[in-house]
N, C-alpha and C positions, 0 to 999 in steps of 0.2 A: 536358468530362465533368461531369455533375451529381453532387454529393455527396449521399449518402443517409444517414439516421440508422441507425446500427448497432443492430439490435434487442437484441443482447446487452448493449451498454452501457446502453441504456434499461432492460433487465431488471435490471441490477445496481443502478441507482438505485431502481427500484420495490421490489426485494427488500430493499434496505437499509432502506427505509421500513417494510416489514412487520417486519423484524427489530427496529426501534425499538419497534414496538407490542408485540412479544413480550417484549422485555426489560423494558419499562415496566409490563407486566401480569404480571410475575413468572413468565414461561414460558421461562426461559433454556435449559432442556434442549431444547425444541423449536427455539429460536433457534439452538442449536448445530448441530442437524441441518440446518436451513435454510441455515446459513452455508456448508455444503459446496457446494450448487448455486450459491449466490451467488458464491462464489469461482471456480467453474468458468466463469461468464460471462466472466471476464477471459481465460481461455484461449480460449474460443469466439469472443470478439470479435476477437482477434488472428488466429485461423484464418480467419474470414470476411473480414477486411480484407486478408489476404494473397491470398485467392482472388479477391476483387473489390475493386479499389482505391476504388470508389465508397463503400465502407463504412469506409474508413480515416479515423479521426479521433483522432489521438494526443492532442489537447488534451482532448476530451471524455472519452476513455478515462482519461487522467491525472486529470481532475477526479473521475470516478466512483471511481477507485482511492483518491484522497485522502479523498473523502467516506466511503467504507467504512472506511478505516484510522482516520480521526479518530473515527468512530462507535464502532468497536471499542474504542478507547482509553477513550472515555467510558463505554461499557457495562462494561468491566472495573473502572473506578473506582466506578461505581454499585453493581455487584454485590460488589465486594471493596474497600471503603473503606480497608482496611489497607494497600493499595498506596500510599496517600498518606503514610502514616507509616513503615511498615517499609521501603519502597523509594523514599523521597523522592529520594535521590541518583541512583538509576537513572532515575527519571522526569525529573529535571532535566537529566541528561546527554542522554537521548534527545530531550527537548524542545528543548534547546539546539542539538543537531546538526540536528534537523529545521528549527528556525528559521533556523539558519545556511544550510542548503541552500536554503530558500525565499528568504532575503535575497540570497544570491549569484545565484540565478536572476533575481530581479527586477533586481539591479544589472547583471549581465552581459548578460541577454537582454531585459530590460524586461518579463518575465513569469516565472511559475513554470515551471521547466524540466520537461519531461516525458520524461526518459530512460526507457528500458526496458532497464536494465542486467541482466546475468546475475546479479550479486550480489543485486539487488532481487528477481529471480524466485526464486532459491534461498531468500533470506530470507523471502519471502512464503509459501513452503511451510512453513518452520519456525514462522513467526508464526501461520499458519492452523491448524496442528496444535495449537499451544499454546492458541489461543482456542477452537477447537472442543472440545478436551478439557476446558478450564476451564468452558465453558458447560454442557456435557453432565453433567460430574461435580459441578459446583458448588464445586470446590476448585482452588486454585492449585498447579500442579506445578512446583516449583523448577527441576529440570533442563530441562524444556521452556521455562520462562520464560527461563532463561539462554541457551539456544540461540536463542530468538526475539529477545532483546535484542541479543545479539552479532551476529547476522546483520543486524539492522536497522542497527546502528551501522556495520558494515562497508559496507553499501550506501550509507548517508548519507555516510560519509567518502569513498567512491569518487566519488560524485556531486559532492561539494564539491571534491575534488581536480581533477576535470575542469573544473569551473567556474572554479577558481583558476588552473590551470596551462596550459590550452589556449587558444591565440589564437582560432582559428576553431572555433566550436562548432556542430555539427549534432545537436541533441538528438533528432531523429527517426531518426537513423541511427547511433547510438553504442551498442554492445552492452557494451563494457567499456573501461576505461582502456587496456588492452593493445591493443585494436583501433586506437586512435589512433596508436600507434607505426608501424603498417603503412601509414599514409597519407602 
């Protein structure tokens, strides 16, 4: 069976590039609105891949996810430089957990892991809401930021725990650390 490029993954890369242009040209409110369909491409690419395995490409999907997530982090710092001073500890914690997870994936799998964990999906919703509201309103909303950061940390800790504690890792078919107990 021949693999085919998933158009929704490609759309996420393209829309992320457009979002960069909007943020860099000071049109963050429009970027906030465009981020909603950009995030929906993640849902749609999974739907298409489940309906037709030819479109399944977990690695490219994971790369598109990480490109968008890293871009969002840079946009937030560009638009709200106070994040670097007022929330330096939080940024260092999240950056450290993210780096640990990437390092563990490289060490254990020889590549960056591309889990699609339930905690990551739930966290993605909280993170998306925080970023969309921040871009549209131009202000940081502390309660939303706390939910976004906590959910991201939980997802990164779960991924790290799997990479540390599980002997045989199938990152394409793991939904949670609890699902590994049933194997």
